[in-house]
C-alpha positions as CSV (number, residue, x, y, z in Angstrom):
1,M,41.8,194.9,62.6
2,S,38.9,194.1,60.2
3,A,36.5,196.5,58.5
4,V,32.8,196.3,57.8
5,L,31.1,198.1,54.9
6,V,27.3,198.6,55.2
7,V,25.8,199.5,51.8
8,G,22.5,201.3,52.7
9,A,21.9,204.0,55.3
10,A,18.3,203.3,56.3
11,A,17.0,201.4,59.3
12,A,18.5,198.1,58.4
13,G,22.0,199.5,57.6
14,L,22.1,201.7,60.7
15,T,20.9,198.9,63.0
16,T,23.6,196.7,61.6
17,A,26.3,199.2,62.4
18,D,24.8,199.9,65.9
19,A,24.6,196.2,66.7
20,L,28.2,195.6,65.7
21,R,29.3,198.3,68.1
22,R,27.1,197.0,70.9
23,K,28.5,193.5,70.4
24,G,32.1,194.8,70.9
25,F,33.3,195.3,67.3
26,D,36.1,197.9,67.4
27,G,37.2,197.8,63.7
28,A,36.3,200.3,61.0
29,V,32.6,200.7,60.1
30,T,31.6,202.5,57.0
31,V,27.9,203.2,56.1
32,L,27.3,204.1,52.4
33,G,24.0,205.8,51.5
34,A,22.5,206.7,48.2
35,E,20.5,209.6,49.8
36,P,22.0,212.7,51.2
37,H,20.2,212.4,54.5
38,L,21.4,210.8,57.7
39,P,19.4,207.6,58.6
40,Y,15.7,208.3,59.1
41,D,12.5,206.3,59.7
42,R,10.3,205.4,56.8
43,P,6.9,204.5,58.3
44,P,6.1,208.1,59.3
45,L,6.5,209.3,55.7
46,S,3.1,208.1,54.7
47,K,1.4,209.2,57.9
48,Q,2.8,211.9,60.3
49,V,5.2,213.6,57.8
50,L,2.7,213.6,55.0
51,A,-0.1,214.9,57.3
52,G,2.2,217.7,58.6
53,Q,2.1,216.4,62.1
54,W,5.8,215.9,62.3
55,E,8.7,218.1,61.1
56,V,11.1,216.1,58.9
57,E,13.8,216.3,61.6
58,R,11.7,214.1,63.9
59,T,12.2,211.1,61.5
60,G,15.9,210.8,62.4
61,L,16.7,207.4,63.8
62,R,19.5,208.6,66.0
63,S,20.5,211.9,67.5
64,A,23.7,213.6,66.3
65,E,25.4,212.7,69.6
66,A,24.4,209.0,69.2
67,L,25.7,208.9,65.7
68,E,29.0,210.4,66.8
69,K,29.4,207.8,69.5
70,L,28.8,205.1,66.9
71,D,32.2,206.0,65.5
72,A,31.2,205.0,61.9
73,E,32.0,206.9,58.7
74,F,28.8,207.9,56.8
75,L,29.3,208.4,53.1
76,L,26.0,209.8,51.9
77,G,24.6,210.9,48.5
78,D,26.8,208.4,46.7
79,P,25.0,205.2,45.6
80,A,26.8,201.9,45.1
81,V,27.1,201.0,41.4
82,A,29.1,197.8,41.4
83,L,30.3,195.0,43.7
84,D,33.3,192.7,43.2
85,A,32.4,189.9,45.5
86,A,35.7,188.1,45.3
87,E,37.6,191.2,46.3
88,R,34.8,192.5,48.5
89,T,35.1,195.9,46.9
90,V,32.2,198.3,46.2
91,R,32.4,201.0,43.6
92,T,30.3,204.1,44.0
93,A,28.8,206.6,41.5
94,S,31.4,209.1,42.4
95,G,34.2,206.7,41.6
96,R,35.1,205.6,45.2
97,E,36.4,202.1,45.7
98,L,35.6,200.8,49.1
99,R,37.0,197.5,50.4
100,A,36.1,195.6,53.6
101,E,36.5,192.1,55.0
102,S,32.7,192.0,55.4
103,I,30.0,193.7,53.3
104,V,26.4,194.0,54.4
105,V,24.0,194.8,51.6
106,A,21.1,196.9,52.8
107,T,20.0,198.8,49.7
108,G,16.3,198.3,50.2
109,V,13.8,198.6,47.3
110,R,12.8,201.1,44.6
111,P,9.2,201.9,43.8
112,R,7.6,200.8,40.6
113,R,6.2,203.4,38.2
114,L,3.5,203.6,35.6
115,P,4.3,204.1,31.9
116,G,4.2,207.8,31.1
117,H,5.0,208.8,34.7
118,D,8.4,210.5,34.0
119,G,8.2,214.2,33.3
120,L,4.5,214.6,34.2
121,A,3.9,217.0,37.0
122,G,1.6,215.9,39.9
123,V,2.6,212.2,39.7
124,H,4.4,210.9,42.8
125,V,5.8,207.8,44.4
126,L,6.5,207.6,48.1
127,R,9.7,205.9,49.3
128,T,12.1,208.6,50.5
129,L,11.9,211.6,52.8
130,D,12.2,213.9,49.8
131,D,9.2,212.1,48.1
132,S,7.1,212.7,51.2
133,V,7.9,216.4,51.4
134,A,7.2,216.8,47.7
135,L,3.9,215.0,47.8
136,R,2.7,217.0,50.8
137,A,3.5,220.3,49.0
138,D,1.5,219.1,46.0
139,L,-1.5,217.9,48.2
140,L,-1.7,221.3,49.9
141,N,-2.6,222.8,46.6
142,A,-4.8,220.0,45.3
143,G,-8.4,219.0,45.7
144,R,-8.6,215.5,44.1
145,L,-6.1,212.7,44.7
146,V,-6.1,209.3,43.0
147,V,-4.0,206.6,44.7
148,V,-3.1,203.7,42.3
149,G,-2.4,200.6,44.4
150,E,-4.5,199.2,47.2
151,G,-1.6,197.7,49.2
152,V,-0.2,198.8,52.6
153,L,1.4,202.0,51.3
154,G,-1.5,203.0,49.0
155,S,-4.1,202.5,51.7
156,E,-2.1,204.5,54.2
157,I,-1.6,207.4,51.8
158,A,-5.3,207.4,51.0
159,A,-6.2,207.5,54.7
160,T,-3.8,210.3,55.4
161,A,-4.9,212.4,52.5
162,R,-8.5,211.9,53.4
163,G,-7.7,213.2,56.8
164,M,-6.2,216.3,55.2
165,G,-9.6,217.0,53.6
166,L,-8.9,215.9,50.0
167,D,-11.3,214.1,47.7
168,V,-9.5,210.7,47.5
169,T,-10.0,207.8,45.2
170,L,-8.3,204.5,45.8
171,T,-7.9,202.1,42.8
172,G,-6.2,198.8,42.1
173,P,-6.8,195.3,40.8
174,L,-7.7,193.6,44.1
175,A,-11.2,193.6,45.6
176,S,-10.3,195.4,48.9
177,P,-7.6,197.5,50.5
178,M,-4.6,195.4,51.6
179,A,-6.4,192.2,50.5
180,A,-3.0,190.6,49.6
181,Q,-1.7,191.3,53.1
182,L,-4.8,190.8,55.2
183,G,-6.9,188.3,53.3
184,P,-10.4,188.9,52.0
185,G,-12.3,189.2,55.3
186,A,-10.2,191.8,57.1
187,G,-9.6,193.5,53.7
188,A,-13.3,193.9,53.2
189,A,-13.6,195.4,56.7
190,L,-10.8,197.8,55.8
191,G,-12.6,198.7,52.6
192,E,-15.8,199.5,54.6
193,L,-13.8,201.7,57.0
194,H,-12.3,203.7,54.0
195,A,-15.7,204.1,52.4
196,D,-17.2,205.2,55.7
197,Q,-14.5,207.9,55.9
198,G,-15.3,209.1,52.5
199,V,-12.6,207.4,50.4
200,R,-14.0,206.5,46.9
201,L,-13.1,202.9,46.2
202,R,-12.6,201.9,42.6
203,L,-11.2,198.4,43.3
204,G,-11.0,195.3,41.2
205,A,-10.1,197.6,38.3
206,A,-7.0,197.4,36.2
207,V,-5.2,200.7,35.5
208,D,-4.4,201.4,31.8
209,G,-2.3,204.6,32.3
210,L,-2.2,208.2,33.1
211,V,-4.1,211.0,31.4
212,A,-2.2,214.3,30.9
213,D,-3.6,217.8,31.1
214,G,-0.8,219.7,29.3
215,D,2.4,219.0,31.2
216,R,0.4,218.0,34.4
217,V,-1.5,214.8,35.2
218,G,-5.2,215.1,34.8
219,G,-6.4,211.7,35.8
220,V,-6.0,207.9,35.8
221,R,-7.4,205.8,32.9
222,L,-8.8,202.4,33.8
223,A,-8.8,199.4,31.4
224,S,-12.5,199.9,31.0
225,G,-11.9,203.3,29.5
226,E,-13.2,205.2,32.6
227,V,-11.0,208.2,33.6
228,L,-10.7,209.0,37.3
229,P,-10.0,212.8,37.4
230,A,-7.1,213.9,39.6
231,D,-5.0,216.9,40.5
232,V,-2.4,214.6,42.0
233,V,-1.7,210.9,41.5
234,V,0.3,208.6,43.8
235,V,1.6,205.4,42.3
236,A,1.9,202.7,45.0
237,I,2.0,199.5,42.9
238,G,4.8,197.9,44.8
239,A,8.6,198.0,44.8
240,D,11.5,196.0,43.4
241,P,14.7,195.1,45.4
242,A,17.5,197.5,44.6
243,T,19.9,194.9,43.2
244,D,20.7,196.3,39.7
245,W,24.1,197.4,41.0
246,L,24.9,193.7,41.8
247,E,24.8,192.7,38.1
248,G,28.0,190.9,37.3
249,S,28.9,190.4,40.9
250,G,28.5,186.7,40.8
251,L,25.9,186.7,43.5
252,K,22.5,185.1,43.1
253,V,19.9,187.8,42.5
254,E,16.3,186.6,42.1
255,R,13.6,188.9,43.5
256,G,16.1,190.1,46.0
257,L,19.7,189.1,47.0
258,V,19.4,185.4,47.7
259,C,21.0,184.2,51.0
260,D,21.2,181.2,53.2
261,S,19.5,180.9,56.6
262,R,22.3,183.0,58.0
263,C,21.5,185.9,55.6
264,R,24.8,185.2,53.9
265,A,25.0,185.6,50.1
266,A,28.6,184.6,49.8
267,E,31.7,184.4,52.0
268,G,31.9,187.7,53.8
269,I,28.8,189.1,52.1
270,Y,25.4,189.4,53.9
271,A,22.1,191.0,53.2
272,V,19.6,192.6,55.5
273,G,16.2,194.4,55.2
274,D,13.9,194.7,52.2
275,V,16.6,193.6,49.7
276,A,17.3,190.3,51.4
277,R,15.7,187.0,50.3
278,W,16.7,184.2,52.6
279,E,15.9,180.7,53.7
280,H,13.4,180.6,56.6
281,P,13.0,177.2,58.3
282,E,9.2,177.6,58.6
283,F,8.2,179.7,55.6
284,G,10.7,178.7,53.0
285,V,12.6,181.3,50.9
286,I,11.1,184.7,51.8
287,R,11.6,188.4,51.6
288,L,10.0,190.9,53.9
289,E,9.4,194.6,53.5
290,N,8.7,196.0,56.9
291,R,10.3,198.1,59.6
292,T,10.4,195.3,62.2
293,N,12.2,192.9,60.0
294,A,14.8,195.5,59.1
295,S,15.9,195.9,62.7
296,E,15.6,192.2,63.8
297,Q,17.4,190.9,60.8
298,A,20.2,193.4,61.2
299,M,20.9,192.1,64.7
300,T,21.3,188.5,63.5
301,V,23.5,189.6,60.6
302,A,25.8,191.6,63.0
303,D,26.2,188.4,65.1
304,N,27.1,186.4,62.0
305,V,29.5,189.0,60.7
306,L,31.3,188.7,64.1
307,G,31.7,184.9,63.7
308,G,28.4,183.7,64.9
309,D,26.3,181.0,63.2
310,R,22.7,182.1,63.9
311,A,19.8,181.2,61.6
312,Y,17.4,184.0,61.2
313,S,13.9,182.6,61.8
314,P,11.5,185.3,63.0
315,I,7.8,185.2,63.3
316,P,7.2,187.9,60.6
317,Y,5.3,191.0,61.9
318,F,4.0,194.2,60.6
319,W,1.4,196.8,61.5
320,A,-0.7,199.4,59.8
321,D,-2.5,202.5,61.2
322,Q,-5.4,203.9,59.1
323,F,-8.1,206.2,60.5
324,D,-8.9,204.7,63.9
325,A,-7.8,201.2,62.9
326,K,-4.6,199.7,64.4
327,I,-3.9,196.4,62.6
328,H,-1.2,194.0,63.7
329,V,-0.2,190.9,61.7
330,H,2.0,188.1,62.9
331,G,3.1,185.3,60.6
332,V,2.7,185.0,56.8
333,L,-0.9,185.3,55.7
334,S,-2.4,184.3,52.3
335,P,-5.7,185.0,50.7
336,D,-6.4,181.3,50.6
337,D,-6.0,180.7,54.4
338,E,-8.6,179.1,56.5
339,V,-9.6,182.0,58.8
340,T,-11.4,181.9,62.1
341,V,-12.4,185.0,64.1
342,V,-11.6,184.0,67.7
343,E,-12.2,187.2,69.6
344,G,-14.4,190.2,68.9
345,D,-16.4,191.0,65.8
346,R,-15.4,192.3,62.4
347,A,-18.6,194.3,62.3
348,E,-17.5,196.2,65.4
349,R,-13.9,196.6,64.0
350,R,-12.4,194.9,67.1
351,F,-11.4,191.4,66.4
352,V,-8.6,188.8,66.3
353,E,-8.3,186.2,63.5
354,L,-6.3,183.0,63.4
355,H,-5.1,181.9,60.0
356,H,-4.4,178.2,59.1
357,R,-3.0,176.6,56.0
358,D,-3.1,172.9,55.3
359,G,-4.2,172.3,58.9
360,R,-1.3,174.2,60.5
361,P,-1.3,177.7,62.1
362,V,0.4,180.4,60.0
363,G,-0.7,183.7,61.3
364,V,-2.6,186.0,63.7
365,L,-4.3,189.2,62.7
366,G,-5.5,191.7,65.3
367,W,-7.6,194.8,64.8
368,N,-7.8,197.2,67.7
369,M,-7.2,194.4,70.2
370,P,-3.5,194.6,70.9
371,K,-3.4,192.6,74.2
372,Q,-5.5,189.8,72.8
373,T,-3.4,189.7,69.7
374,R,-0.2,189.3,71.7
375,R,-1.7,186.4,73.6
376,H,-2.6,184.6,70.4
377,R,0.8,185.4,68.9
378,K,2.4,183.6,71.8
379,A,0.3,180.5,71.0
380,L,1.4,180.8,67.3
381,V,5.0,180.9,68.2
382,E,4.7,177.8,70.4
383,A,2.9,176.0,67.6
384,L,5.5,176.9,65.0
385,T,8.5,176.1,67.1
386,S,7.4,173.0,68.9
């Protein structure tokens, strides 16, 4: 009887364990998690949990009964610190040594921080459940929030906090919210929506650092010298794959754990979710940070752990909900794409865009037009797979 060790107890790790069982694997399954919590969902942390619309218990990915039926051992609050790839053995912070015939790395990412962040009250990142709870507690006693970082997470936090009644400023180096993910046209439309809802936009501005007021943050200093006053600051400037524990393992680590098209990093070792960087037949070597990919990649990895030979070649997909905007993106967009609005109108905040690069379709973006977006996604899939 073989054994599988899943290193990481979030959506990707849990889905891997679940898929192994559903596909008939009856060997030992161990799920090792750095956090003390049972697996929970991350997307609600910047929205429903932060806004107080959900209790933290609602974020759980499985009920206690479902986890019991999974018949997996969960070792929580004990992060992995080293991997011996040849022996397929993982050492943990507590000194455990865990060996398995197959190891699935699902350790996700860690948020980047600004210099001077540590030890300064009122400065937050948002990655974990505990981060969301702590940020909400601080916001309930604050009036002014500055969000540093105009990407998906920063824009969502800004929208949520504005809905809570805070004075919110969103700053970052790009010209519009989510410009890197949506492109300049849809990004500009999102900026207009934020501004209409009362978010102060200080975009296209480099951040120089934090300003202290005693032992608490007092604001954010821009490279121009301007200071944006704040009671609370959220730093959302991206994240790095959690691969430091793989140093010395012999595996290739380069902006993620590098894998082949089967999500295999070495014999018997696979990667899944935000940490995995793998060979996609259409888009080259890529790494995706989104909830959909965590689940879909895990199912392919489970197949391959059980002896399959499946390439993982999804049409990437993510969504974002901000104010009344529901944005769906299929494919891999770039700010340099040729973009055509094929349905609706950006001015009315109901539209579908097609993105082309070098004459070939690469993506579809839909804003408050879900049915039409799905139809164009179907055409995208046919074009990319024909």
